[in-house]
C-alpha positions in Angstrom: 5.0 65.6 -40.5 8.2 65.8 -42.7 11.1 66.1 -40.7 13.9 68.6 -40.9 16.0 65.9 -42.9 12.4 65.8 -45.2 11.8 62.7 -44.7 8.4 61.1 -43.1 9.5 59.8 -39.7 7.7 56.5 -40.4 9.8 55.7 -43.0 13.4 57.5 -42.0 15.1 54.7 -43.9 13.9 55.9 -47.8 16.4 58.5 -47.0 18.9 55.8 -47.7 19.5 55.7 -51.3 19.6 52.1 -53.2 23.1 51.9 -54.0 24.8 50.9 -50.9 28.5 50.4 -50.0 30.7 49.9 -47.3 31.1 54.1 -46.8 28.0 55.5 -45.7 27.4 58.3 -48.6 24.8 60.4 -45.8 24.6 61.0 -41.9 22.4 58.7 -39.9 18.5 60.3 -40.2 17.8 58.2 -36.9 19.3 57.3 -33.4 18.5 54.8 -31.1 19.4 55.9 -27.3 19.2 53.8 -24.9 18.5 55.9 -22.3 19.2 53.1 -19.4 19.8 49.3 -19.3 18.3 49.1 -16.1 15.2 47.1 -15.6 12.7 46.0 -13.3 11.2 43.1 -14.8 12.8 39.7 -15.8 11.4 38.3 -19.1 12.0 35.5 -20.2 12.5 36.4 -24.1 15.4 39.4 -23.0 18.7 38.8 -22.5 19.7 41.0 -19.8 17.7 38.8 -17.2 20.2 36.2 -17.7 23.4 37.8 -18.0 24.8 41.8 -17.8 25.7 42.6 -20.9 27.2 45.7 -19.9 27.4 47.8 -16.6 24.5 49.2 -15.3 24.2 52.7 -16.4 21.7 56.0 -17.3 22.9 58.0 -20.2 24.2 61.0 -18.5 22.9 64.4 -20.1 25.9 65.6 -21.4 26.4 62.4 -23.8 22.9 62.5 -24.4 23.2 65.9 -26.0 26.6 65.5 -27.5 25.0 63.2 -29.5 22.0 64.8 -30.6 24.1 67.8 -31.6 26.2 66.2 -33.9 23.3 64.7 -36.0 21.8 68.7 -37.2 19.1 66.5 -39.7 18.0 64.0 -36.9 14.1 62.7 -38.3 13.7 60.0 -35.4 15.2 59.6 -31.8 14.1 55.8 -30.5 14.3 56.4 -26.7 15.0 52.4 -25.6 17.6 49.7 -26.0 18.1 46.9 -23.4 16.0 48.5 -20.1 13.4 50.3 -18.9 13.2 54.1 -20.2 10.7 55.3 -17.8 13.0 54.5 -15.2 15.0 57.2 -16.0 13.5 60.6 -14.6 15.5 62.9 -17.1 13.6 61.1 -19.4 10.9 64.1 -20.5 13.8 66.8 -20.3 15.2 64.2 -22.9 12.3 64.3 -25.1 11.5 67.8 -24.6 15.0 68.5 -25.9 14.6 66.5 -29.0 11.1 68.0 -29.6 12.8 71.5 -30.0 14.5 70.3 -32.8 12.2 68.8 -34.7 12.9 65.1 -34.2 10.0 62.4 -34.2 10.6 61.0 -30.6 9.4 57.3 -29.5 9.9 54.7 -27.1 9.0 51.6 -25.8 7.9 50.9 -22.2 6.3 47.9 -20.1 4.2 50.3 -18.8 4.6 49.5 -15.1 5.6 53.3 -13.9 3.4 55.2 -16.3 1.5 56.8 -13.5 -0.6 60.1 -13.3 2.8 62.4 -13.1 4.9 60.5 -15.6 2.3 60.4 -18.3 1.4 64.1 -17.8 5.3 65.0 -18.3 5.9 62.6 -21.8 2.7 64.6 -22.6 3.4 68.1 -22.0 7.1 67.1 -23.2 5.6 66.5 -26.9 6.1 62.8 -26.9 5.3 61.6 -30.4 5.0 57.7 -29.5 4.4 55.3 -26.7 4.7 51.7 -27.5 3.7 49.8 -24.7 5.3 45.9 -24.6 2.5 44.1 -22.9 3.3 40.6 -24.5 -0.1 39.0 -22.9 -3.9 38.7 -22.7 -4.5 37.6 -19.2 -2.3 37.6 -15.5 -0.9 34.3 -15.5 0.2 34.7 -19.9 2.1 38.3 -18.4 3.7 36.3 -15.2 4.9 33.6 -16.9 7.0 35.8 -19.8 7.4 38.9 -17.8 8.5 37.2 -14.5 6.8 39.5 -12.3 2.8 40.0 -11.3 2.1 43.6 -13.0 -0.3 43.0 -15.5 -3.3 44.5 -13.8 -1.3 47.6 -12.9 0.0 48.3 -16.3 -3.8 48.2 -17.4 -4.8 50.3 -15.0 -1.9 52.9 -16.3 -2.7 52.2 -19.8 -6.4 53.4 -18.9 -5.5 56.1 -16.7 -3.5 57.5 -19.6 -5.8 57.2 -22.2 -8.6 58.6 -20.2 -6.4 61.7 -19.7 -6.2 61.8 -23.6 -9.5 61.6 -24.5 -10.5 64.1 -21.4 -8.0 66.9 -23.0 -8.6 65.9 -26.5 -4.9 65.0 -26.7 -3.4 62.6 -29.4 -0.2 62.9 -28.9 1.7 60.5 -28.4 0.0 58.0 -30.3 0.0 54.6 -27.9 0.2 51.4 -29.3 0.2 47.3 -27.4 2.7 45.0 -28.4 2.7 41.5 -27.9 6.0 39.2 -28.9 4.6 36.1 -31.3 4.7 33.2 -28.9 3.8 29.6 -29.6 2.9 29.8 -26.1 0.6 33.0 -26.7 -0.5 32.7 -30.0 -3.8 31.7 -29.0 -4.4 34.2 -27.1 -4.4 37.0 -29.9 -7.9 37.5 -30.5 -7.8 38.3 -26.8 -5.2 40.8 -26.7 -7.1 42.6 -29.5 -9.8 42.8 -27.3 -7.6 44.3 -24.5 -6.6 46.7 -26.6 -10.0 48.0 -27.1 -10.9 48.2 -24.0 -8.6 50.6 -23.1 -9.3 52.5 -25.9 -5.5 51.7 -28.1 -6.4 51.9 -31.8 -2.9 50.0 -32.8 -1.2 47.1 -31.5 1.3 45.1 -33.0 3.0 41.6 -33.2 6.5 41.9 -32.7 8.9 39.1 -33.8 10.7 36.6 -31.2 14.9 36.9 -31.7 16.7 34.3 -30.6 20.1 32.6 -30.3 21.3 29.5 -32.5 21.8 27.5 -29.3 18.5 26.8 -27.3 20.1 28.4 -23.8 18.1 27.2 -20.8 16.2 30.9 -20.3 16.8 32.8 -23.2 14.1 32.7 -26.1 14.6 29.4 -28.0 13.6 28.5 -31.6 11.2 26.6 -30.6 9.1 29.2 -28.7 9.3 30.8 -32.1 6.4 31.2 -35.0 8.3 32.1 -37.6 8.4 29.7 -40.6 6.4 27.2 -38.0 3.1 27.9 -37.8 0.1 25.5 -37.4 -3.1 25.4 -39.5 -4.9 26.3 -35.7 -1.8 28.8 -35.3 -2.6 30.7 -38.5 -6.5 30.5 -37.3 -5.8 32.5 -34.2 -3.8 34.8 -36.1 -6.6 35.1 -39.0 -9.4 35.8 -36.3 -7.3 38.4 -34.6 -6.8 40.4 -38.2 -10.9 39.8 -38.6 -11.6 41.2 -34.7 -9.2 44.3 -35.3 -10.4 45.1 -38.5 -14.2 45.1 -37.0 -12.7 46.5 -34.2 -11.1 50.1 -36.1 -7.8 48.8 -34.7 -4.9 49.3 -37.1 -2.9 45.5 -36.4 0.7 45.8 -37.8 4.0 43.6 -37.4 6.9 45.5 -36.5 10.1 45.2 -38.7 9.6 45.6 -42.6 7.1 43.5 -43.0 3.5 45.4 -42.9 1.1 42.5 -42.0 1.3 40.2 -38.9 1.3 37.2 -41.4 3.9 38.4 -43.5 6.3 38.8 -40.5 5.7 35.5 -39.6 6.9 34.3 -43.4 11.2 34.0 -44.5 12.1 36.8 -46.9 12.8 36.2 -50.3 16.3 35.4 -52.0 19.2 33.5 -50.9 20.9 36.5 -49.0 17.8 37.6 -47.1 20.1 39.6 -44.7 21.5 42.0 -47.6 18.4 43.9 -47.7 18.7 45.7 -44.4 19.1 49.0 -44.9 19.9 50.0 -41.0 23.7 50.6 -40.9 22.9 53.1 -43.8 20.3 55.2 -41.8 20.5 54.9 -37.8 23.5 54.5 -35.5 22.0 52.7 -32.0 24.1 53.6 -29.2 23.9 52.2 -25.2 24.0 53.8 -22.2 27.5 53.4 -21.8 28.0 55.0 -25.2 28.8 52.1 -27.2 27.9 51.8 -31.1 26.1 48.3 -32.1 24.7 48.2 -35.4 20.7 48.2 -34.6 18.6 46.8 -31.5 18.0 43.1 -32.7 22.0 42.4 -32.2 21.7 42.0 -28.3 19.1 39.3 -28.9 20.5 37.7 -31.7 24.3 37.0 -30.4 26.1 37.0 -27.6 28.7 39.2 -26.6 28.6 43.1 -27.5 32.6 42.9 -28.1 31.4 41.1 -31.2 29.6 43.8 -32.8 30.7 46.8 -31.3 31.2 49.5 -34.2 32.6 52.4 -31.8 32.7 54.3 -28.6 30.7 57.6 -28.4 32.5 58.8 -25.3 35.8 58.6 -27.2 35.0 59.4 -31.0 32.7 61.6 -32.6 29.8 60.0 -34.7 31.3 60.9 -38.0 34.5 58.8 -37.1 32.0 56.1 -35.8 29.6 56.3 -39.2 32.4 55.6 -41.3 35.1 53.9 -39.2 36.9 50.9 -40.3 34.4 48.9 -38.4 31.2 50.1 -40.0 32.6 49.9 -43.3 33.8 46.6 -42.4 30.3 45.7 -41.4 28.7 47.3 -44.3 30.7 44.7 -46.6 29.7 42.1 -45.1 26.1 42.8 -44.9 26.3 43.1 -48.7 28.3 39.7 -49.0 27.4 36.3 -49.0 29.2 35.9 -45.7 27.3 38.5 -43.6 28.2 39.6 -40.1 27.3 36.8 -37.5 24.8 38.5 -35.6 22.9 39.3 -39.1 23.4 35.7 -40.5 19.4 34.6 -39.6 17.8 37.9 -40.2 15.2 36.9 -42.4 16.0 33.6 -42.3 15.5 32.4 -38.5 13.2 35.9 -38.4 11.9 38.5 -40.0 13.9 41.9 -41.3 
């Protein structure tokens, strides 16, 4: 599938030319729209568990449509942020609105409310990709990471959804399982592959852990991360999982720019890996309150939205924000040897 922007949705960043300056020469081809910042879990790796990042809000239909209409050549829309998208009742309507405009649509979900009615609504709306963040291979690990006893419910929901797709010969949305790479759960990775196979999932992702520099109690911590810290045994679990996935016909991928799970846990080449980032030239992230942020990683990398807010979509047009003074200063810093604080560890303490 090629989008209206002439870009394959999986490689939307390729629309960004190699020559990058503080000014974006083209409009964004991807929008991250945080449809809600509400959630029904208390994940130990998520900042919203420990502090209110913004006032609780759902993205209004009026703001949603105004944002989409300002990017006529939009290639890709990601309907998640800090919150659980499926708590938003108008989510299928939003998906349908985007699909009518030829946009590739996806979001991450915790799967807790993926019941028969909601699943059917997403299928009928034309959702392209459904990413289920499970983060565990068993009930005990799930409770420890996610703060609630929903593991069996999620397995039931995903299995029922995949059975529905198989019965009706439906291949969209593509369903994948995601797991954050933690030292506490790396030994469970082969079992996670088996869970995916049992659910009829053909694609899994190992997601990087992004953490704050200071080891605050409760927040994702450096000592939990596998990045640049894998032991021989941990590397063995990863290799076992990769081999098992291959034998079961399951694609085992990494999040971010790395194509392989092992590469996603290694430091990027060069002294300033953050400068490789293309996000400020290809995408915009808008919170449920209309705040423009540089990317979806920023809330996990630095405290305080006020430190990296680039505009207010409730008061400004996206065009004015996109090449406004805040965005241009952000891009300029990202290309320098003194990057924005929220980006300074990208590629050094977690993968791009």
